[in-house]
Rosetta silent file (secondary structure, phi, psi, omega in degrees, C-alpha in Angstrom):
SEQUENCE: MTDADDETADRAGDDADRDGDHEDPLAAAGVDPVVPDEASDAEFAPDAEVREFIREVADDVRAESSESKQLSAVLYRVSDLYDDEEETSPEEIYLNVRHIMRIKSEGGLRR
SCORE:     score description
SCORE:     0.000 S_00000001
   1 L     0.000  134.481 -179.031   21.963    8.139   27.414 S_00000001
   2 L   -89.125  170.098  176.839   22.196   11.492   29.212 S_00000001
   3 H   -60.737  -36.138  178.830   23.339   12.191   32.756 S_00000001
   4 H   -65.195  -38.919  177.882   19.693   12.699   33.729 S_00000001
   5 H   -64.551  -41.927  178.074   18.851    9.254   32.309 S_00000001
   6 H   -59.829  -44.093 -179.013   21.736    7.702   34.296 S_00000001
   7 H   -64.984  -40.916  178.432   20.491    9.354   37.483 S_00000001
   8 H   -63.941  -42.622  179.037   16.921    8.164   36.869 S_00000001
   9 H   -64.211  -41.047  177.975   18.155    4.612   36.214 S_00000001
  10 H   -61.102  -44.643  179.075   20.240    4.706   39.420 S_00000001
  11 H   -63.816  -39.942  179.134   17.218    5.831   41.451 S_00000001
  12 H   -63.206  -40.739  177.321   15.066    3.114   39.876 S_00000001
  13 H   -64.036  -41.119  177.453   17.700    0.529   40.800 S_00000001
  14 H   -62.852  -41.884  178.878   17.806    1.855   44.363 S_00000001
  15 H   -63.803  -40.061  179.439   14.003    1.669   44.553 S_00000001
  16 H   -63.717  -40.349  178.064   14.029   -1.903   43.251 S_00000001
  17 H   -63.410  -42.519  179.696   16.581   -2.873   45.921 S_00000001
  18 H   -67.089  -32.702 -179.210   14.455   -1.309   48.659 S_00000001
  19 L   -80.606   -3.798  178.973   11.351   -3.039   47.317 S_00000001
  20 L    82.380   20.667 -179.219   13.105   -6.402   47.445 S_00000001
  21 L   -87.795   15.360  178.581   13.206   -6.858   43.665 S_00000001
  22 L   -91.790  158.830 -177.765   16.844   -7.983   43.727 S_00000001
  23 L   -79.517  136.385  176.485   17.906  -11.569   43.209 S_00000001
  24 L   -63.212  125.835 -178.223   18.627  -13.662   46.277 S_00000001
  25 H   -61.080  -31.931  178.024   22.388  -14.374   46.260 S_00000001
  26 H   -69.123  -39.095  176.775   21.799  -17.979   47.347 S_00000001
  27 H   -65.668  -39.969  179.152   19.359  -18.504   44.488 S_00000001
  28 H   -63.600  -32.658  179.773   21.866  -16.907   42.102 S_00000001
  29 L   -83.279   -4.620  179.546   24.515  -19.338   43.347 S_00000001
  30 L    79.931   21.957  179.906   22.170  -22.280   42.800 S_00000001
  31 L   -87.807  129.004  178.582   21.917  -23.079   46.506 S_00000001
  32 L   -75.826  117.418 -175.500   18.708  -24.833   47.517 S_00000001
  33 L   -77.755    2.274 -178.086   17.286  -22.775   50.411 S_00000001
  34 L   -94.069  124.812  176.199   15.305  -25.692   51.829 S_00000001
  35 L   -84.136  123.880 -179.760   16.858  -27.498   54.770 S_00000001
  36 L   -59.587  145.720 -179.249   16.061  -31.218   54.497 S_00000001
  37 H   -54.958  -39.456 -178.124   13.860  -32.556   57.302 S_00000001
  38 H   -66.194  -25.812  178.511   16.518  -35.053   58.345 S_00000001
  39 H   -81.849  -37.786 -176.943   18.996  -32.191   58.853 S_00000001
  40 H   -72.440  -24.652  179.292   16.673  -29.923   60.806 S_00000001
  41 L  -101.166    4.081 -176.505   15.758  -32.686   63.246 S_00000001
  42 L   -64.291  143.412  176.148   19.270  -34.110   63.489 S_00000001
  43 L  -104.647  134.363  178.447   20.710  -34.588   66.938 S_00000001
  44 L  -115.532  113.500 -179.593   24.357  -33.782   67.489 S_00000001
  45 L   -68.172  138.676  176.683   25.876  -35.474   70.501 S_00000001
  46 L   -54.472  131.881 -178.462   28.130  -33.222   72.548 S_00000001
  47 L  -148.633   99.139 -176.141   31.673  -33.852   71.393 S_00000001
  48 H   -61.368  -34.985 -178.254   34.404  -31.630   72.820 S_00000001
  49 H   -66.988  -45.822  178.582   37.005  -32.960   70.373 S_00000001
  50 H   -65.293  -45.406 -179.901   34.925  -32.136   67.279 S_00000001
  51 H   -57.138  -47.635 -178.658   33.894  -28.774   68.734 S_00000001
  52 H   -66.653  -37.137  177.799   37.517  -27.797   69.446 S_00000001
  53 H   -62.007  -47.186 -179.814   38.682  -28.975   66.010 S_00000001
  54 H   -62.622  -39.835  179.709   36.050  -26.834   64.246 S_00000001
  55 H   -69.093  -32.557  174.749   36.959  -23.847   66.424 S_00000001
  56 H   -65.094  -42.791  177.029   40.662  -24.294   65.612 S_00000001
  57 H   -61.938  -42.643  178.744   39.811  -24.239   61.919 S_00000001
  58 H   -59.535  -41.648  177.816   37.705  -21.117   62.517 S_00000001
  59 H   -65.386  -37.999 -179.252   40.678  -19.452   64.212 S_00000001
  60 H   -66.844  -37.567 -176.265   42.968  -20.468   61.336 S_00000001
  61 H   -84.926  -15.516 -178.287   40.747  -18.999   58.599 S_00000001
  62 L   -69.667  128.253  177.454   40.006  -15.754   60.435 S_00000001
  63 L  -142.633 -162.248 -177.027   41.899  -12.818   58.954 S_00000001
  64 L   -79.796  -20.036 -177.476   41.267   -9.132   58.321 S_00000001
  65 L   -73.199  150.801 -179.919   38.918   -9.564   55.360 S_00000001
  66 H   -64.787  -33.384 -179.741   35.195   -9.490   56.004 S_00000001
  67 H   -65.112  -43.301 -179.532   34.809  -12.787   54.141 S_00000001
  68 H   -68.679  -34.403  176.283   37.273  -14.618   56.384 S_00000001
  69 H   -65.940  -40.008  178.712   35.614  -13.153   59.474 S_00000001
  70 H   -65.821  -44.043  179.030   32.218  -14.327   58.218 S_00000001
  71 H   -62.080  -42.089  178.116   33.508  -17.817   57.475 S_00000001
  72 H   -60.838  -42.951  179.441   35.076  -17.976   60.920 S_00000001
  73 H   -63.950  -39.831  178.176   31.786  -16.912   62.521 S_00000001
  74 H   -62.992  -44.260  179.569   29.877  -19.580   60.565 S_00000001
  75 H   -62.488  -39.850  176.492   32.342  -22.245   61.700 S_00000001
  76 H   -61.865  -41.396  177.773   31.950  -21.158   65.310 S_00000001
  77 H   -62.204  -41.226  178.237   28.163  -21.439   64.938 S_00000001
  78 H   -63.363  -39.258  179.841   28.576  -24.939   63.486 S_00000001
  79 H   -63.230  -26.063  177.612   30.814  -25.884   66.409 S_00000001
  80 H   -62.023  -23.514  177.608   27.937  -24.931   68.726 S_00000001
  81 H   -60.128  -27.556 -176.009   26.111  -28.024   67.435 S_00000001
  82 H  -102.513   12.891 -179.445   28.614  -30.092   69.423 S_00000001
  83 L  -108.407  119.937 -176.741   28.443  -27.998   72.591 S_00000001
  84 L   -69.382  -12.585  178.469   26.033  -29.296   75.244 S_00000001
  85 L   -91.645   -7.510 -179.427   25.633  -25.757   76.633 S_00000001
  86 L  -105.355  146.098  175.608   24.425  -24.328   73.310 S_00000001
  87 L  -119.927  104.442  177.686   20.991  -24.758   71.775 S_00000001
  88 L  -150.896  171.025  179.169   21.048  -24.481   68.004 S_00000001
  89 L  -141.102  162.033  175.958   20.184  -26.518   64.937 S_00000001
  90 H   -56.462  -36.631 -179.816   21.450  -26.754   61.375 S_00000001
  91 H   -64.589  -44.127  178.447   18.289  -24.940   60.292 S_00000001
  92 H   -62.201  -42.030  179.507   18.928  -22.024   62.678 S_00000001
  93 H   -64.131  -45.638  179.158   22.523  -21.772   61.486 S_00000001
  94 H   -58.690  -48.944 -178.255   21.437  -21.858   57.851 S_00000001
  95 H   -63.215  -38.286  178.296   18.803  -19.159   58.356 S_00000001
  96 H   -64.457  -46.316  179.938   21.262  -16.976   60.256 S_00000001
  97 H   -64.603  -41.520  179.400   23.918  -17.300   57.542 S_00000001
  98 H   -61.872  -41.126  178.640   21.352  -16.646   54.819 S_00000001
  99 H   -62.643  -44.278  179.138   20.223  -13.478   56.602 S_00000001
 100 H   -61.899  -44.404 -179.500   23.825  -12.279   56.909 S_00000001
 101 H   -65.310  -35.980  178.426   24.508  -12.976   53.235 S_00000001
 102 H   -66.487  -43.952  178.098   21.359  -11.129   52.197 S_00000001
 103 H   -61.537  -44.072  179.715   22.355   -8.072   54.251 S_00000001
 104 H   -61.640  -42.525 -178.773   25.849   -8.173   52.777 S_00000001
 105 H   -66.863  -23.056  179.581   24.503   -8.392   49.208 S_00000001
 106 L   -91.652    4.968  175.413   22.344   -5.347   49.896 S_00000001
 107 L    99.262    9.983  177.927   25.328   -3.285   50.962 S_00000001
 108 L    95.870 -179.285 -178.340   25.302   -3.838   54.707 S_00000001
 109 L   -75.646  -30.881 -175.074   23.206   -2.519   57.535 S_00000001
 110 L  -106.356   65.532  178.529   24.137    1.127   57.041 S_00000001
 111 L   -76.260    0.000    0.000   23.224    1.765   53.407 S_00000001
């Protein structure tokens, strides 16, 4: 393969990524993207103790790596389920995390 062939293949790969022809990372990991009905309609009673515990764990796992920051952010979103001042659902959290993971797999917002 020549340098010109490599460059053409790279451009084709870039075009495929822009066209959305890349594999969904959740599908590649074998994660079922469907939120069960019982989870999307679940009610979470406000519970300050559970909320604070989840937020403590989020603080503990947060470090300088982007992965630990993402995990911490997900845990904070989950803790919002137990906060009576927040309005969220497991489905919203799932969709938000999936969107973030898709952006990350595509190289970030500023490609």
